[in-house]
Biopython code that builds the backbone (N, CA, C, O; Angstrom):
import numpy as np
from Bio.PDB.StructureBuilder import StructureBuilder

atoms = [
    (1, "MET", "N", (125.596, 27.592, 98.184)),
    (1, "MET", "CA", (126.602, 26.780, 98.837)),
    (1, "MET", "C", (127.581, 26.262, 97.632)),
    (1, "MET", "O", (127.233, 25.449, 96.776)),
    (2, "ARG", "N", (128.644, 26.773, 97.704)),
    (2, "ARG", "CA", (129.647, 26.040, 96.514)),
    (2, "ARG", "C", (130.331, 24.855, 97.213)),
    (2, "ARG", "O", (130.950, 25.004, 98.266)),
    (3, "ILE", "N", (130.193, 23.632, 96.569)),
    (3, "ILE", "CA", (130.722, 22.390, 96.981)),
    (3, "ILE", "C", (132.089, 22.161, 95.881)),
    (3, "ILE", "O", (131.956, 22.197, 94.657)),
    (4, "GLY", "N", (133.051, 21.987, 96.399)),
    (4, "GLY", "CA", (134.146, 21.465, 95.564)),
    (4, "GLY", "C", (134.088, 20.081, 95.369)),
    (4, "GLY", "O", (133.657, 19.299, 96.216)),
    (5, "LEU", "N", (134.510, 19.769, 94.277)),
    (5, "LEU", "CA", (134.443, 18.056, 93.745)),
    (5, "LEU", "C", (135.768, 17.764, 93.515)),
    (5, "LEU", "O", (136.624, 18.597, 93.218)),
    (6, "SER", "N", (135.961, 16.427, 93.668)),
    (6, "SER", "CA", (137.446, 15.991, 93.748)),
    (6, "SER", "C", (137.872, 15.479, 92.316)),
    (6, "SER", "O", (139.063, 15.255, 92.102)),
    (7, "LYS", "N", (136.997, 15.303, 91.411)),
    (7, "LYS", "CA", (136.981, 14.657, 89.978)),
    (7, "LYS", "C", (135.962, 15.219, 89.118)),
    (7, "LYS", "O", (135.058, 15.985, 89.451)),
    (8, "GLU", "N", (136.215, 14.748, 87.972)),
    (8, "GLU", "CA", (135.170, 15.254, 87.102)),
    (8, "GLU", "C", (134.034, 14.413, 87.302)),
    (8, "GLU", "O", (134.088, 13.204, 87.528)),
    (9, "MET", "N", (132.883, 15.189, 87.198)),
    (9, "MET", "CA", (131.563, 14.480, 87.300)),
    (9, "MET", "C", (130.536, 14.576, 86.159)),
    (9, "MET", "O", (130.694, 15.556, 85.431)),
    (10, "ASP", "N", (129.676, 13.884, 85.905)),
    (10, "ASP", "CA", (128.661, 13.797, 85.186)),
    (10, "ASP", "C", (127.710, 14.987, 85.360)),
    (10, "ASP", "O", (127.005, 15.059, 86.367)),
    (11, "PRO", "N", (127.678, 15.858, 84.468)),
    (11, "PRO", "CA", (126.870, 17.119, 84.549)),
    (11, "PRO", "C", (125.614, 16.854, 84.861)),
    (11, "PRO", "O", (125.123, 17.451, 85.818)),
    (12, "VAL", "N", (124.850, 15.923, 84.134)),
    (12, "VAL", "CA", (123.359, 15.686, 84.394)),
    (12, "VAL", "C", (123.200, 15.220, 85.508)),
    (12, "VAL", "O", (122.259, 15.641, 86.181)),
    (13, "SER", "N", (123.904, 14.408, 85.927)),
    (13, "SER", "CA", (123.574, 13.819, 87.511)),
    (13, "SER", "C", (124.026, 14.966, 88.506)),
    (13, "SER", "O", (123.396, 15.058, 89.560)),
    (14, "VAL", "N", (125.025, 15.817, 88.269)),
    (14, "VAL", "CA", (124.994, 16.795, 89.286)),
    (14, "VAL", "C", (123.982, 17.624, 89.288)),
    (14, "VAL", "O", (123.523, 18.022, 90.359)),
    (15, "GLN", "N", (123.543, 17.962, 88.264)),
    (15, "GLN", "CA", (122.525, 19.097, 88.106)),
    (15, "GLN", "C", (121.144, 18.698, 88.430)),
    (15, "GLN", "O", (120.277, 19.563, 88.560)),
    (16, "ASN", "N", (120.837, 17.225, 88.593)),
    (16, "ASN", "CA", (119.578, 16.595, 89.013)),
    (16, "ASN", "C", (119.433, 16.978, 90.490)),
    (16, "ASN", "O", (120.177, 16.422, 91.298)),
    (17, "PRO", "N", (118.537, 17.881, 90.911)),
    (17, "PRO", "CA", (118.187, 18.078, 92.181)),
    (17, "PRO", "C", (117.638, 16.833, 93.055)),
    (17, "PRO", "O", (117.611, 16.852, 94.286)),
    (18, "PHE", "N", (117.263, 15.897, 92.368)),
    (18, "PHE", "CA", (116.861, 14.636, 93.136)),
    (18, "PHE", "C", (118.005, 13.641, 93.544)),
    (18, "PHE", "O", (117.841, 12.632, 94.230)),
    (19, "ASN", "N", (119.232, 14.103, 92.995)),
    (19, "ASN", "CA", (120.481, 13.389, 93.406)),
    (19, "ASN", "C", (121.163, 13.877, 94.851)),
    (19, "ASN", "O", (122.067, 13.330, 95.483)),
    (20, "TRP", "N", (120.457, 15.031, 95.137)),
    (20, "TRP", "CA", (120.933, 15.605, 96.173)),
    (20, "TRP", "C", (119.901, 15.652, 97.561)),
    (20, "TRP", "O", (118.685, 15.728, 97.384)),
    (21, "GLU", "N", (120.363, 15.612, 98.668)),
    (21, "GLU", "CA", (119.630, 15.460, 99.741)),
    (21, "GLU", "C", (120.187, 16.583, 100.838)),
    (21, "GLU", "O", (121.382, 16.684, 101.114)),
    (22, "ILE", "N", (119.112, 17.434, 101.437)),
    (22, "ILE", "CA", (119.533, 18.303, 102.520)),
    (22, "ILE", "C", (118.775, 18.143, 103.538)),
    (22, "ILE", "O", (117.567, 18.364, 103.444)),
    (23, "GLY", "N", (119.354, 17.727, 104.707)),
    (23, "GLY", "CA", (118.772, 17.491, 105.953)),
    (23, "GLY", "C", (119.566, 17.747, 107.137)),
    (23, "GLY", "O", (120.703, 18.217, 107.098)),
    (24, "ARG", "N", (118.947, 17.431, 108.180)),
    (24, "ARG", "CA", (119.757, 17.657, 109.704)),
    (24, "ARG", "C", (120.727, 16.570, 110.067)),
    (24, "ARG", "O", (120.389, 15.388, 110.005)),
    (25, "ALA", "N", (121.670, 16.867, 110.365)),
    (25, "ALA", "CA", (122.583, 15.836, 110.902)),
    (25, "ALA", "C", (122.346, 14.950, 111.661)),
    (25, "ALA", "O", (121.750, 15.459, 112.610)),
    (26, "THR", "N", (122.492, 13.624, 111.849)),
    (26, "THR", "CA", (122.215, 12.904, 112.920)),
    (26, "THR", "C", (123.671, 12.591, 113.394)),
    (26, "THR", "O", (124.709, 12.925, 112.822)),
    (27, "GLY", "N", (123.524, 11.788, 114.712)),
    (27, "GLY", "CA", (124.839, 11.653, 115.405)),
    (27, "GLY", "C", (125.909, 10.661, 114.386)),
    (27, "GLY", "O", (127.120, 10.569, 114.586)),
    (28, "SER", "N", (125.303, 10.096, 113.485)),
    (28, "SER", "CA", (126.180, 9.023, 113.020)),
    (28, "SER", "C", (126.791, 9.806, 111.620)),
    (28, "SER", "O", (127.588, 9.241, 110.870)),
    (29, "SER", "N", (126.376, 10.948, 111.434)),
    (29, "SER", "CA", (126.754, 11.438, 109.889)),
    (29, "SER", "C", (127.997, 12.513, 110.309)),
    (29, "SER", "O", (128.379, 12.748, 111.455)),
    (30, "ALA", "N", (128.498, 13.075, 109.097)),
    (30, "ALA", "CA", (129.800, 13.620, 109.367)),
    (30, "ALA", "C", (129.363, 15.112, 110.175)),
    (30, "ALA", "O", (130.255, 15.781, 110.697)),
    (31, "GLY", "N", (128.225, 15.466, 110.215)),
    (31, "GLY", "CA", (127.991, 16.991, 110.933)),
    (31, "GLY", "C", (127.697, 16.602, 112.396)),
    (31, "GLY", "O", (127.296, 17.525, 113.106)),
    (32, "GLY", "N", (127.807, 15.600, 112.862)),
    (32, "GLY", "CA", (127.599, 15.206, 114.197)),
    (32, "GLY", "C", (126.113, 15.472, 114.489)),
    (32, "GLY", "O", (125.371, 15.311, 113.520)),
    (33, "GLU", "N", (125.486, 15.886, 115.755)),
    (33, "GLU", "CA", (124.258, 15.687, 116.050)),
    (33, "GLU", "C", (123.695, 17.178, 115.949)),
    (33, "GLU", "O", (124.250, 18.142, 116.477)),
    (34, "TYR", "N", (122.406, 17.245, 115.130)),
    (34, "TYR", "CA", (121.820, 18.416, 114.722)),
    (34, "TYR", "C", (121.294, 19.089, 116.185)),
    (34, "TYR", "O", (120.818, 18.427, 117.107)),
    (35, "ASN", "N", (121.476, 20.448, 116.187)),
    (35, "ASN", "CA", (121.226, 21.011, 117.428)),
    (35, "ASN", "C", (121.931, 20.787, 118.836)),
    (35, "ASN", "O", (121.535, 21.310, 119.878)),
    (36, "TRP", "N", (123.337, 19.700, 118.700)),
    (36, "TRP", "CA", (124.100, 19.591, 119.444)),
    (36, "TRP", "C", (123.375, 18.419, 120.416)),
    (36, "TRP", "O", (123.697, 18.212, 121.586)),
    (37, "GLY", "N", (122.332, 17.703, 119.678)),
    (37, "GLY", "CA", (121.363, 16.743, 120.422)),
    (37, "GLY", "C", (120.443, 17.335, 121.459)),
    (37, "GLY", "O", (119.852, 16.630, 122.276)),
    (38, "LEU", "N", (120.338, 18.615, 121.409)),
    (38, "LEU", "CA", (119.188, 19.348, 122.221)),
    (38, "LEU", "C", (118.163, 18.936, 121.452)),
    (38, "LEU", "O", (118.294, 18.465, 120.322)),
    (39, "GLN", "N", (116.880, 19.139, 122.174)),
    (39, "GLN", "CA", (115.575, 19.130, 121.822)),
    (39, "GLN", "C", (115.489, 20.248, 120.662)),
    (39, "GLN", "O", (116.087, 21.315, 120.803)),
    (40, "ILE", "N", (114.724, 19.968, 119.507)),
    (40, "ILE", "CA", (114.576, 20.971, 118.551)),
    (40, "ILE", "C", (113.406, 21.816, 118.919)),
    (40, "ILE", "O", (112.276, 21.393, 119.162)),
    (41, "PRO", "N", (113.831, 23.151, 118.935)),
    (41, "PRO", "CA", (112.912, 24.002, 119.421)),
    (41, "PRO", "C", (111.462, 24.300, 118.469)),
    (41, "PRO", "O", (111.568, 24.145, 117.253)),
    (42, "SER", "N", (110.281, 24.674, 118.976)),
    (42, "SER", "CA", (109.313, 24.636, 118.146)),
    (42, "SER", "C", (109.073, 25.675, 117.124)),
    (42, "SER", "O", (108.196, 25.675, 116.260)),
    (43, "THR", "N", (109.956, 26.534, 117.345)),
    (43, "THR", "CA", (110.442, 27.612, 116.216)),
    (43, "THR", "C", (111.195, 27.168, 115.396)),
    (43, "THR", "O", (111.520, 27.976, 114.526)),
    (44, "GLU", "N", (111.671, 26.038, 115.313)),
    (44, "GLU", "CA", (112.892, 25.424, 114.184)),
    (44, "GLU", "C", (111.893, 25.369, 112.893)),
    (44, "GLU", "O", (110.733, 24.955, 112.888)),
    (45, "ILE", "N", (112.483, 25.781, 112.036)),
    (45, "ILE", "CA", (112.190, 26.045, 110.297)),
    (45, "ILE", "C", (112.676, 24.918, 109.985)),
    (45, "ILE", "O", (113.576, 24.346, 110.600)),
    (46, "GLY", "N", (112.001, 24.445, 108.816)),
    (46, "GLY", "CA", (112.691, 23.245, 107.872)),
    (46, "GLY", "C", (113.312, 23.704, 106.635)),
    (46, "GLY", "O", (113.048, 24.827, 106.205)),
    (47, "ILE", "N", (114.254, 22.787, 105.926)),
    (47, "ILE", "CA", (114.469, 23.260, 104.731)),
    (47, "ILE", "C", (114.026, 22.178, 103.722)),
    (47, "ILE", "O", (113.968, 20.988, 104.031)),
    (48, "ASP", "N", (113.725, 22.646, 102.527)),
    (48, "ASP", "CA", (113.121, 21.540, 101.555)),
    (48, "ASP", "C", (114.288, 20.375, 101.393)),
    (48, "ASP", "O", (115.481, 20.674, 101.452)),
    (49, "PRO", "N", (113.892, 19.211, 101.211)),
    (49, "PRO", "CA", (115.078, 17.970, 101.067)),
    (49, "PRO", "C", (115.901, 18.073, 99.735)),
    (49, "PRO", "O", (117.011, 17.558, 99.602)),
    (50, "HIS", "N", (115.305, 18.725, 98.846)),
    (50, "HIS", "CA", (116.233, 19.105, 97.601)),
    (50, "HIS", "C", (116.439, 20.343, 97.040)),
    (50, "HIS", "O", (115.550, 21.192, 96.966)),
    (51, "PRO", "N", (117.634, 20.503, 96.616)),
    (51, "PRO", "CA", (117.914, 21.989, 96.122)),
    (51, "PRO", "C", (117.083, 22.629, 94.995)),
    (51, "PRO", "O", (116.549, 21.970, 94.102)),
    (52, "ASP", "N", (117.022, 23.877, 95.103)),
    (52, "ASP", "CA", (115.957, 24.633, 94.219)),
    (52, "ASP", "C", (116.845, 24.474, 92.408)),
    (52, "ASP", "O", (116.325, 24.276, 91.310)),
    (53, "ASN", "N", (118.208, 24.655, 92.766)),
    (53, "ASN", "CA", (118.993, 24.525, 91.621)),
    (53, "ASN", "C", (120.376, 24.108, 91.789)),
    (53, "ASN", "O", (120.940, 24.251, 92.873)),
    (54, "ILE", "N", (120.915, 23.635, 90.847)),
    (54, "ILE", "CA", (122.378, 23.414, 90.938)),
    (54, "ILE", "C", (123.326, 23.611, 89.601)),
    (54, "ILE", "O", (123.035, 23.020, 88.561)),
    (55, "VAL", "N", (124.274, 24.324, 89.674)),
    (55, "VAL", "CA", (125.120, 24.800, 88.519)),
    (55, "VAL", "C", (126.326, 24.058, 88.651)),
    (55, "VAL", "O", (127.014, 24.278, 89.648)),
    (56, "TYR", "N", (126.747, 23.111, 87.712)),
    (56, "TYR", "CA", (127.986, 22.420, 87.731)),
    (56, "TYR", "C", (128.840, 23.118, 87.025)),
    (56, "TYR", "O", (128.418, 23.555, 85.954)),
    (57, "ASP", "N", (130.324, 23.429, 87.432)),
    (57, "ASP", "CA", (131.194, 24.162, 86.741)),
    (57, "ASP", "C", (132.442, 23.093, 86.779)),
    (57, "ASP", "O", (133.081, 22.934, 87.819)),
    (58, "ALA", "N", (132.775, 22.298, 85.458)),
    (58, "ALA", "CA", (133.786, 21.545, 85.370)),
    (58, "ALA", "C", (134.903, 22.307, 85.435)),
    (58, "ALA", "O", (135.762, 21.776, 86.138)),
    (59, "THR", "N", (135.216, 23.332, 84.979)),
    (59, "THR", "CA", (136.672, 23.883, 85.093)),
    (59, "THR", "C", (137.017, 24.237, 86.458)),
    (59, "THR", "O", (138.207, 24.201, 86.774)),
    (60, "MET", "N", (136.159, 24.567, 87.292)),
    (60, "MET", "CA", (136.440, 24.893, 88.509)),
    (60, "MET", "C", (136.188, 23.532, 89.534)),
    (60, "MET", "O", (136.451, 23.727, 90.721)),
    (61, "SER", "N", (135.789, 22.428, 89.220)),
    (61, "SER", "CA", (135.367, 21.287, 89.643)),
    (61, "SER", "C", (134.405, 21.520, 90.923)),
    (61, "SER", "O", (134.418, 20.821, 91.936)),
    (62, "SER", "N", (133.598, 22.594, 90.695)),
    (62, "SER", "CA", (132.480, 22.678, 91.861)),
    (62, "SER", "C", (130.989, 22.748, 91.393)),
    (62, "SER", "O", (130.602, 22.982, 90.248)),
    (63, "ALA", "N", (130.318, 22.529, 92.371)),
    (63, "ALA", "CA", (128.663, 22.672, 92.121)),
    (63, "ALA", "C", (128.165, 23.744, 93.050)),
    (63, "ALA", "O", (128.510, 23.759, 94.232)),
    (64, "ASP", "N", (127.304, 24.698, 92.495)),
    (64, "ASP", "CA", (126.794, 25.617, 93.217)),
    (64, "ASP", "C", (125.482, 25.256, 93.639)),
    (64, "ASP", "O", (124.649, 25.287, 92.733)),
    (65, "VAL", "N", (125.086, 24.935, 94.719)),
    (65, "VAL", "CA", (123.967, 24.487, 95.225)),
    (65, "VAL", "C", (123.095, 25.528, 95.879)),
    (65, "VAL", "O", (123.466, 26.103, 96.902)),
    (66, "THR", "N", (121.855, 25.791, 95.256)),
    (66, "THR", "CA", (121.046, 26.878, 95.588)),
    (66, "THR", "C", (119.732, 26.136, 96.358)),
    (66, "THR", "O", (118.939, 25.381, 95.795)),
    (67, "PHE", "N", (119.695, 26.535, 97.782)),
    (67, "PHE", "CA", (118.432, 25.912, 98.456)),
    (67, "PHE", "C", (117.663, 27.279, 99.091)),
    (67, "PHE", "O", (118.156, 28.406, 99.057)),
    (68, "SER", "N", (116.455, 26.964, 99.630)),
    (68, "SER", "CA", (115.730, 27.940, 100.218)),
    (68, "SER", "C", (115.599, 27.568, 101.797)),
    (68, "SER", "O", (115.463, 26.464, 102.324)),
    (69, "VAL", "N", (115.666, 28.542, 102.227)),
    (69, "VAL", "CA", (115.278, 28.754, 103.678)),
    (69, "VAL", "C", (114.171, 29.607, 104.065)),
    (69, "VAL", "O", (114.362, 30.780, 103.743)),
    (70, "ARG", "N", (112.994, 29.365, 104.697)),
    (70, "ARG", "CA", (111.811, 30.087, 104.687)),
    (70, "ARG", "C", (111.808, 30.609, 106.297)),
    (70, "ARG", "O", (111.913, 29.809, 107.226)),
    (71, "GLN", "N", (111.694, 31.835, 106.458)),
    (71, "GLN", "CA", (111.241, 32.046, 107.873)),
    (71, "GLN", "C", (109.638, 31.854, 108.185)),
    (71, "GLN", "O", (108.676, 32.020, 107.435)),
    (72, "ASN", "N", (109.688, 31.507, 109.358)),
    (72, "ASN", "CA", (108.043, 31.206, 109.767)),
    (72, "ASN", "C", (107.376, 32.500, 109.858)),
    (72, "ASN", "O", (108.026, 33.545, 109.814)),
    (73, "SER", "N", (105.890, 32.474, 110.004)),
    (73, "SER", "CA", (105.102, 33.636, 110.003)),
    (73, "SER", "C", (105.183, 34.261, 111.154)),
    (73, "SER", "O", (104.694, 35.389, 111.203)),
    (74, "ALA", "N", (105.744, 33.757, 112.229)),
    (74, "ALA", "CA", (105.948, 34.684, 113.487)),
    (74, "ALA", "C", (107.379, 35.702, 113.557)),
    (74, "ALA", "O", (107.666, 36.633, 114.309)),
    (75, "GLY", "N", (108.076, 35.094, 112.468)),
    (75, "GLY", "CA", (109.341, 35.819, 112.358)),
    (75, "GLY", "C", (110.319, 35.403, 113.311)),
    (75, "GLY", "O", (111.284, 36.139, 113.520)),
    (76, "ASN", "N", (110.201, 34.374, 113.885)),
    (76, "ASN", "CA", (111.129, 33.912, 115.143)),
    (76, "ASN", "C", (111.692, 32.601, 114.887)),
    (76, "ASN", "O", (112.095, 31.950, 115.850)),
    (77, "GLY", "N", (111.772, 32.122, 113.691)),
    (77, "GLY", "CA", (112.230, 30.968, 113.172)),
    (77, "GLY", "C", (113.772, 30.866, 113.500)),
    (77, "GLY", "O", (114.538, 31.822, 113.368)),
    (78, "THR", "N", (114.182, 29.516, 113.974)),
    (78, "THR", "CA", (115.541, 29.267, 114.351)),
    (78, "THR", "C", (116.158, 28.086, 113.256)),
    (78, "THR", "O", (115.325, 27.290, 112.825)),
    (79, "ILE", "N", (117.296, 27.969, 112.883)),
    (79, "ILE", "CA", (117.918, 26.863, 112.386)),
    (79, "ILE", "C", (119.501, 26.532, 112.892)),
    (79, "ILE", "O", (120.222, 27.410, 113.367)),
    (80, "ASP", "N", (119.792, 25.564, 112.770)),
    (80, "ASP", "CA", (121.415, 25.149, 113.198)),
    (80, "ASP", "C", (122.094, 25.122, 111.958)),
    (80, "ASP", "O", (122.169, 24.077, 111.311)),
    (81, "PRO", "N", (122.702, 26.410, 111.493)),
    (81, "PRO", "CA", (123.336, 26.089, 109.951)),
    (81, "PRO", "C", (124.385, 25.340, 109.864)),
    (81, "PRO", "O", (124.721, 24.814, 108.803)),
    (82, "SER", "N", (125.143, 25.179, 111.174)),
    (82, "SER", "CA", (126.359, 24.379, 111.067)),
    (82, "SER", "C", (126.175, 22.809, 111.036)),
    (82, "SER", "O", (127.112, 22.022, 110.901)),
    (83, "HIS", "N", (124.897, 22.466, 111.172)),
    (83, "HIS", "CA", (124.604, 21.003, 111.151)),
    (83, "HIS", "C", (123.587, 20.580, 110.208)),
    (83, "HIS", "O", (122.896, 19.587, 110.438)),
    (84, "ILE", "N", (123.434, 21.405, 108.971)),
    (84, "ILE", "CA", (122.706, 20.937, 108.005)),
    (84, "ILE", "C", (123.713, 20.271, 107.085)),
    (84, "ILE", "O", (124.767, 20.832, 106.787)),
    (85, "VAL", "N", (123.336, 18.929, 106.587)),
    (85, "VAL", "CA", (124.125, 18.155, 105.508)),
    (85, "VAL", "C", (123.622, 18.222, 104.409)),
    (85, "VAL", "O", (122.402, 18.259, 104.250)),
    (86, "PHE", "N", (124.553, 18.253, 103.367)),
    (86, "PHE", "CA", (124.357, 17.878, 101.865)),
    (86, "PHE", "C", (124.995, 16.621, 101.525)),
    (86, "PHE", "O", (126.137, 16.225, 101.760)),
    (87, "LYS", "N", (123.920, 16.018, 100.861)),
    (87, "LYS", "CA", (124.696, 14.504, 100.456)),
    (87, "LYS", "C", (124.202, 14.655, 98.957)),
    (87, "LYS", "O", (123.201, 15.228, 98.528)),
    (88, "PHE", "N", (125.192, 13.977, 98.300)),
    (88, "PHE", "CA", (125.286, 13.829, 96.617)),
    (88, "PHE", "C", (125.093, 12.469, 96.691)),
    (88, "PHE", "O", (125.707, 11.828, 97.545)),
    (89, "ASN", "N", (124.111, 11.767, 95.699)),
    (89, "ASN", "CA", (123.716, 10.482, 95.406)),
    (89, "ASN", "C", (124.098, 10.170, 93.857)),
    (89, "ASN", "O", (123.743, 9.118, 93.327)),
    (90, "GLY", "N", (124.891, 11.219, 93.133)),
    (90, "GLY", "CA", (125.051, 10.985, 91.730)),
    (90, "GLY", "C", (126.059, 10.196, 91.247)),
    (90, "GLY", "O", (126.436, 9.252, 91.941)),
    (91, "VAL", "N", (126.567, 10.409, 90.176)),
    (91, "VAL", "CA", (127.715, 9.437, 89.477)),
    (91, "VAL", "C", (128.915, 10.673, 88.983)),
    (91, "VAL", "O", (128.649, 11.838, 88.687)),
    (92, "ASP", "N", (130.151, 10.086, 88.998)),
    (92, "ASP", "CA", (131.084, 10.556, 88.400)),
    (92, "ASP", "C", (130.995, 10.897, 86.723)),
    (92, "ASP", "O", (129.880, 10.748, 86.223)),
    (93, "ALA", "N", (131.962, 11.288, 85.943)),
    (93, "ALA", "CA", (131.908, 11.138, 84.644)),
    (93, "ALA", "C", (132.037, 9.880, 83.935)),
    (93, "ALA", "O", (131.849, 9.788, 82.721)),
    (94, "TYR", "N", (132.360, 8.900, 84.696)),
    (94, "TYR", "CA", (132.620, 7.561, 84.234)),
    (94, "TYR", "C", (131.725, 6.731, 84.614)),
    (94, "TYR", "O", (131.925, 5.536, 84.397)),
    (95, "GLY", "N", (130.402, 7.196, 85.337)),
    (95, "GLY", "CA", (129.323, 6.458, 85.801)),
    (95, "GLY", "C", (129.505, 5.733, 87.032)),
    (95, "GLY", "O", (128.782, 4.765, 87.274)),
    (96, "LYS", "N", (130.575, 6.179, 87.988)),
    (96, "LYS", "CA", (130.769, 5.500, 89.166)),
    (96, "LYS", "C", (129.947, 6.145, 90.292)),
    (96, "LYS", "O", (129.896, 7.372, 90.373)),
    (97, "ALA", "N", (129.452, 5.536, 90.963)),
    (97, "ALA", "CA", (128.558, 5.936, 92.078)),
    (97, "ALA", "C", (129.464, 6.674, 93.215)),
    (97, "ALA", "O", (130.651, 6.366, 93.317)),
    (98, "MET", "N", (128.920, 7.586, 94.007)),
    (98, "MET", "CA", (129.612, 8.221, 95.066)),
    (98, "MET", "C", (130.255, 7.231, 96.048)),
    (98, "MET", "O", (129.778, 6.097, 96.010)),
    (99, "ASP", "N", (131.040, 7.406, 96.735)),
    (99, "ASP", "CA", (131.404, 6.469, 98.010)),
    (99, "ASP", "C", (130.572, 6.867, 99.161)),
    (99, "ASP", "O", (130.509, 8.046, 99.508)),
    (100, "PRO", "N", (129.947, 5.951, 99.750)),
    (100, "PRO", "CA", (129.038, 6.335, 100.705)),
    (100, "PRO", "C", (129.547, 6.814, 101.929)),
    (100, "PRO", "O", (128.792, 7.302, 102.769)),
    (101, "ALA", "N", (130.907, 6.705, 102.123)),
    (101, "ALA", "CA", (131.622, 7.213, 103.335)),
    (101, "ALA", "C", (132.193, 8.521, 102.948)),
    (101, "ALA", "O", (132.971, 9.060, 103.734)),
    (102, "ALA", "N", (131.916, 9.055, 101.905)),
    (102, "ALA", "CA", (132.469, 10.349, 101.634)),
    (102, "ALA", "C", (131.478, 11.329, 100.525)),
    (102, "ALA", "O", (131.916, 12.136, 99.706)),
    (103, "ASP", "N", (130.110, 11.003, 100.769)),
    (103, "ASP", "CA", (129.166, 11.668, 99.797)),
    (103, "ASP", "C", (128.421, 12.787, 100.493)),
    (103, "ASP", "O", (127.298, 13.066, 100.072)),
    (104, "GLU", "N", (128.906, 13.429, 101.469)),
    (104, "GLU", "CA", (128.186, 14.491, 102.038)),
    (104, "GLU", "C", (129.160, 15.452, 102.849)),
    (104, "GLU", "O", (130.236, 15.159, 103.369)),
    (105, "PHE", "N", (128.412, 16.842, 102.817)),
    (105, "PHE", "CA", (129.329, 17.838, 103.657)),
    (105, "PHE", "C", (128.394, 18.550, 104.498)),
    (105, "PHE", "O", (127.197, 18.647, 104.227)),
    (106, "SER", "N", (128.955, 19.058, 105.542)),
    (106, "SER", "CA", (128.265, 19.767, 106.398)),
    (106, "SER", "C", (128.978, 20.732, 107.029)),
    (106, "SER", "O", (130.145, 20.489, 107.336)),
    (107, "GLY", "N", (128.463, 21.837, 107.291)),
    (107, "GLY", "CA", (129.228, 23.128, 107.883)),
    (107, "GLY", "C", (130.169, 22.775, 109.186)),
    (107, "GLY", "O", (131.244, 23.352, 109.349)),
    (108, "PHE", "N", (129.748, 21.923, 109.968)),
    (108, "PHE", "CA", (130.270, 21.311, 111.322)),
    (108, "PHE", "C", (131.544, 20.744, 110.761)),
    (108, "PHE", "O", (132.606, 21.292, 111.056)),
    (109, "SER", "N", (131.525, 19.656, 109.951)),
    (109, "SER", "CA", (132.518, 18.972, 109.597)),
    (109, "SER", "C", (133.613, 19.629, 108.813)),
    (109, "SER", "O", (134.798, 19.332, 108.963)),
    (110, "ALA", "N", (133.147, 20.592, 107.913)),
    (110, "ALA", "CA", (134.053, 21.273, 106.886)),
    (110, "ALA", "C", (134.636, 20.212, 106.014)),
    (110, "ALA", "O", (135.624, 20.543, 105.359)),
    (111, "ILE", "N", (134.245, 19.136, 105.909)),
    (111, "ILE", "CA", (134.915, 17.913, 104.836)),
    (111, "ILE", "C", (133.767, 17.320, 104.107)),
    (111, "ILE", "O", (132.641, 17.249, 104.600)),
    (112, "ALA", "N", (134.068, 16.907, 102.951)),
    (112, "ALA", "CA", (133.112, 15.950, 102.219)),
    (112, "ALA", "C", (133.269, 14.553, 102.344)),
    (112, "ALA", "O", (132.501, 13.791, 101.756)),
]
sb = StructureBuilder()
sb.init_structure("model")
sb.init_model(0)
sb.init_chain("A")
sb.init_seg("    ")
for serial, (resi, resn, name, xyz) in enumerate(atoms, 1):
    if name == "N":
        sb.init_residue(resn, " ", resi, " ")
    sb.init_atom(name, np.array(xyz, "f"), 0.0, 1.0, " ", f" {name:<3s}", serial, name[0])
structure = sb.get_structure()
């Protein structure tokens, strides 16, 4: 997932996987309700809460966030990709923390 950033960021902060959270959207987050609020099926697969790797590109003002999605052993796993939320808890180049009202992105909202 390539995430555009609106200002210069601290590269160490951006590339620290523990400054990122990946999860299901809640009704109060930018992504709306995960699975449109319907019961999550038993076949639903999970996503690791932190990315595998992050590459920060200061020239392009972006971060490439790599994460893993694993199929279940039955091969019938499901996931609602438009309601997955990527949240960044790091700092910019000046040490300023992210604004909690604008620190996450989901495919549903298409905004950060």
